[in-house]
Every structure is written in C-alpha cells, then in structure tokens.
N, C-alpha and C positions, 0 to 999 in steps of 0.2 A: 504494500500500500504506500502510495506516495506521501511523504511527510510534508506538512505545510511549514514553510520557513518564511519569516518576515521579510519584507521587501529589502531591508538593509542587511540582512544576515550574511549573504554571500560576500558583499563588499567588506563587512567587518571581519569576516572569517579569513580573508586573504592575509591580513596582517597578524591575526591571532594564532593561526594553526602552526604548530611546531614544524619546522622544516624537516627534521629527522623522520617524522612520521610519514612523510610523503615518499621517502626513499626506500622504506622497508619493503612493501607490496609486490652476445655475446660473436755440292759436288767438288771434291778436292782436285788438286792440280794434275794428278796422274790418271784421272778419269774414273777412279773407283767411286762407288756410291758412298755418300756420307751416311753415317749411321742414322737411322730414323729416331726422332725424338720419341720418348715414351709417351703413350697415350695417357691423357688425363683420366684417372679412374672415374667411372660413371657413378653418380650418386643414386642409390636405391630410392625408389618412390617411398616417401614417408608414409607410415600407416595412419589412416584417418582415425580420429577418436569418435566416430559415429557419423551420422548424416541426418539431414532434415529435409522436409518437403520443400523443394525450390519455390513452388508457387506460393506457399505460405510464407516462406522467408522473404519473398519480394513483394508481399502485400504492403500497401501504404501504411505508415505508422503515424506517430504524433507530429513528426516534422517531415517536410519534403526531403526526398533523397538527395544527397550530394555525391556525385560520382564523376570520374574522369574516364575517357575512352569512348569507344564506339558503342552506342546503346545496343546494337545488334551483334556485338562480339560473341563468339561461341563460348567464351569463358567469362563467368562473372565471379569476381572475388569480393566478398563482403567482409570488411574489417571492422571489428569492434575494438575500440582503442580508448585510452585515457591520455589526456595531454600531459599528465604528470608522470606517466609510466616510463621508466627508464628503458625497458625492452621495446616499447613502442617508439621511443625516440631513436633507439638504435636501428630499428627497422626503417624508419623514415630517412635517417641519415645515410645508412650504409647499403640497404637492400632495395628500397623503393626506386631510386634513380635507375638502377639496372633493370628492374622489373618493368618500369615505365618504358624505357628504351626498347627492350626486347619484345614485350608483349602488348603493352597498352598503346604505344604510339604506332604499332604495326597493325592494329585492329584485331588482334587475337584475343585480347582480354580487356575488361573494364574493371575498375575498382570503385566500390561503394564504401564510403567511410561513415560509420555510425558511432554515436557517442556512447561511451560506457565509463563515465567519470566515477572515481572512487573517493573524491574529496572536494571541498569547496573550491580549491584552486583549479582543479580540472574542470569543474562546472563553469567557473568564470572563463577559462580559456575557450571552451566550446561555445559559450554564450557570445563571446566577442567574435568568434569565427562566424557564427550565424548572423550576427549584426553586420558583419562585413559584406553580406549579400554575395555578389559575384566574385568577391575576393576570399571566399570561404577557404578554398584549398591553399591559397597563398598565405593566409593568416595561420591556418593550421600547420602549414609547413614550417613557418617561422617559429611557432610555439614548440614544435617537436625538436627542431634543430637547435634552438637556443634555450633548451631547458635549464642549462646552468645559469642563465641570466635571470630566471624568475622562479623556478620551482623551489630551489633550496635557499633562497634569500629570506631575510627576516620580514621585509616589507614587500610582498608580492604585488600589492596594489599599485605602488609607484612603478615597479618594474614592468607590470602589464600595461600601465598607461603609456610608458615610453614606447613599447612595442606597438600598441594600438595607434599611437599618433602617426607612426610610419605608414599605417594602413588608412590614414585619413580621418581618424577619430578626433573629435574635439573633447575637451574636458566634459562638456555637457552630454555629448552622445555616448561617451564612455560610461558615465554615471547612469544615463538612461538605460543603457543596455544591461548593466549589471544589477539594476533594480527592477527589471522586467520579470515579474513573478510568473506570468504565463509562460514565458520562454524557459525559465528555470524548471517549471513543472513539466514542460514538453521534453526538455533534455533528459530529465529523470525518467520520463515515461519511455523514452527510447531505450534507456538502460534496463528498466524494469521488464520491458517486453523481451529484450535479448536474454535476460536471466530466466524468466518464467517460461517462455515459449521455445527457446533454442538452447537452453542450458549453458549460457555463457557465465563463467564465474572467474575469469582471469583475462588479462590483456597482455599482448594482443591475441585475439581469437579470430581466425579466418575461416570463412565458409567458401570453398572453391567448388562451384557448381553443386552446392548443397553438402559437400563433405567437410567435416569439421576438423580443423587443425589448430590446436592451442599452443601458443608460444611463438616467439620470433623464429623465423626460418631464414636460411641463406638463399641467395639467388639460385644456387644449384639445386636446392631442395624445391623451391618454387618451380624451377624449370622441369624437374623430374615429374612433378605432379601435373603441371599444365600440359607438357608434351605428351603425357600418357592419355590425356583427355582429348587432344586435337586429332 
C-alpha cells in the first residue's frame, strides 16, 4: 500500500537521510602464416530467474513509459532501477553505452526504464527526471553517472539543484517538482507494481522479452542473451 508523505517530506529527507544508508542496498616476412590469435571465449547464456507474461509486463502503468530505441524492435528490455543504486550506476556507466551501440541504435532492441526507488533521494532523482519531460533519459543518465556528486553527500538537495539547473530547472521549478505529491505517488506506484506483479525486489532487474535477470550484467552477458533470442 502506498504510504502518504507530506508535500515537503521528500525535499526535507534529501538532507536528513544518512549517506551511508544509501550505499549499503562490478603474415611474416618468409611467407609463413602468422599464428592465429586465440578466440575470445564465448560467454554462456545466463540463466533467467523466471519469466513473466510480456503482454502484462507492457500494460500501461501509473506513469507513461520512457524508452529508447525502435518501438518495433524484436527485443524489449525493461529495466527496473534506482538512481541511488551503485550497481545501476555501474550498468549505466560501463555497460549501457555498448548495449546502446550494439543493439539499441541498430534497431535490434529497445530499453524501457522504470522507477524502483529505495529511498527519498532516489525518489527525488526520478521525480526530477520526469519533470525534465523530453530530457528524461539525459537527466537520468547524469544522475547515474554522477552518483558520487549527490548520492553520498550530506546535502543532496543542493547537489541535485546544481544538476537540475544544467537541465534547465529554475529554483522554482525544482521546488515545484519535488513537492508534487501526485508525481511522488505515481513513482511509488511504478515500484509497487514491479514488486507485486513481477517480483522485483532488487536493482537493477531486467526483463528481456519477459525473462527475468536480476543484477548488473556485462555487455557479453547481454549479448549472449539477446543473440540467443534474435
């Protein structure tokens, strides 16, 4: 059940939440043939931790879907993430660029990002991304890549305001976004649905054409999974 939180609670929690709590939750000259380079070992297809009905997974939720890639791509990756999750940050810094280049930009896959915040700072990050409208992914990308600048600092509010200003937020629009009770409830509803209907209990959790994979994976592991489905 969604908890009611006062309009100012998220803003106040940004400075009050202990930072440590957020981090608890990786041919030669004589004509002889040159020796062939050893083949790169192939990565086995990781085992899925279950599967869900794809039609149910893709039903509309409390918030409009945010996705990148071709809507008609044969592979749909749904990622449940938290903006304060270190493993999520690692995925977006180290794996996502290669995934985007190899599969999303080539029309083979699309990625849907869904909110699964574990704490008020993560809620605030996603709220700001939502308020950024068509800059949602740009804002989310900065939040994931610059976690050191705002997740573990004492005053996350001021740190987030600096980041938000780069996305065009004013002091007023920043405050208005973080005191939008309906948006906060909708972000929580996305998380609640992921937990109750699809068994999400950690981040990142990926559903690749309905198959569930919990935890950050390397580009080689993503490639093994996706290539086996194409």
